[in-house]
N, C-alpha and C positions, 0 to 999 in steps of 0.2 A: 702877595701871591696873586697872579692874574691868570685867568683862563684864556688859552689861545683858541681861536676859531678852528673849525675843521672844514671839510668839504663833503659834498653829498655822497660821492661814490668811491672815495679812496678806500682801499682794503683795510688800512690801519685805522684811520680816523673818520671814515664815512658814516654819516648819520643815517643814510638811506641804503646802505649796502647790507642786504640780509645775510651775506656770508662773511662779512668782515668782522673786525674786532670792536668797532665802536669806541675806540680810544679817545679819551678827553685829555688834552694836554694842558698843563699849567706851568708857570715859570715864576721865578722870584727875581728876575732881572739878570741873573747870572746862570742859573741852571734851568733845564726843562725836565719835566717828568710826566709819567702817565702810569695808570694801573689798569691792567686787563685781566680777565679770567677766561682763558681759552677753553673752547668747547670741544667735544669729541670730533666734530667735523674739521678741526684744525690739527688733527694728529698726523704724525709720521708713523713711527712705531706705535703699537697699541699703548695707550695711556700717556704718550709722550708728545709734546708739541713739536711740530715739524720744524726742522732747522731753517728752512726758507722763511717761515713765518717769524722765527726769532730774528732773522736777518732783517726782515721788513720792519719789525717793531723797533729795532735798534737804529736802522737807517733813518726812519721817520723821526725818532726821538732826537738823535744827534743832529740831524739836518735842520730841525726846528730851532736849534740854538742860533742859527744865522739871523732869524727874525729879531732876536734881541739886539742885533747889530745893524738893523735896517737893511738887510740884504735877503734876496731870494736866491737860492742856490740849487744846483743839481749835484748828485753824487758823481765824483770822478773816480774814487777808489774807496772800497769798504773791506776791512779785514776783521774777521771774527775769531774769537777763541771760545769754543764751547767747553764749559767747565764741568757741568753736570746736566743730566736730562731735565728738561723743564716739564713738570707735570701738568696735566689737564685738570680743569675744575678747581684750580688753586689761583688765588690772586697773585699776579706777578707785577713787579714794579720796574720800570725802565727809567733811567736817568741819563741826561746828557749835559756835557759842558764843553766850553771852548778850550783848546790846547794852544793854538797859535793862529793869529790873524795876520795874513799877508795881503790884505785888502781884496784882491781878486781870488785868492785861494784861502780857504779856512780849513783848519784841522780841528776835529772834534773827537771826543771819546765818550763812551757810555757803558753802563752796566745794566744787566737784567738780573734781578734777584727775586727769590721767593718772598713776597711781601709779608707773609705770615711768620716765616722762620729767619729771614734775613740772609739766607744761604745764597751765595753767588752762583749763578747759572751760566752766564755768558758775558763776554766783554767785546766791545767793538771800538775800532779806531777808523776814522774816515777822513778823506780829503774831499772838499766840496769846492766847486767853482761857481763864482757869482754869475748870475744871468745878466746878459746885456739888457739895456732898457727895452729894446725891441722884443727880445725873448720873454722878458717879464710881462710886457704888455700883451703878448700873445697868450700867455698863461692866464692872465687876468681875464681876457675875453672868454676863455674856456670855462673859467670859474663861474661866470654869470652872476647870479644873485649871491653866491657865497662870498664874492669879493667885497660886498658891502660890509659884511661882518669883519673881514680883514682890515678894511680901511678904518672902521671904527676902533678896532683893537689897536692898530698902529698909532692912530691919533691919540688915543687915551694913554698909550705907553709913553708917549713923548711928554705928556703933561705931568 
């Protein structure tokens, strides 16, 4: 099990975003997962996590599967199925895995469950497109100091 780096201001994984979720991602070389406990300022309906935030959690989770295949990607398509309302103040677990790898296009899927009861809350399927080297390098420049953590993680992943 390896912990994946985050970035400073990302809403889902940002360590310095006071309004974000502060998600920490881990992987086992095949799957990626995180656990978050959404707060009241993440709600849509009273007591229920906003669907857009559920989308963001699952998008980030399944998109990070690409790092296990040495690729940086962006979302081309994301489809969600909301099964049950996701409660606030309860630990939620998101998981992601690869469905199909077509080199430039990757298809991933993921689930969001209540980590305490195991109850399925939402499912996602997505198609992601690999960034060109130039686009990846531009992202790297924007990451600044965060990129050092990614480089270390990628280097350690290969050993």
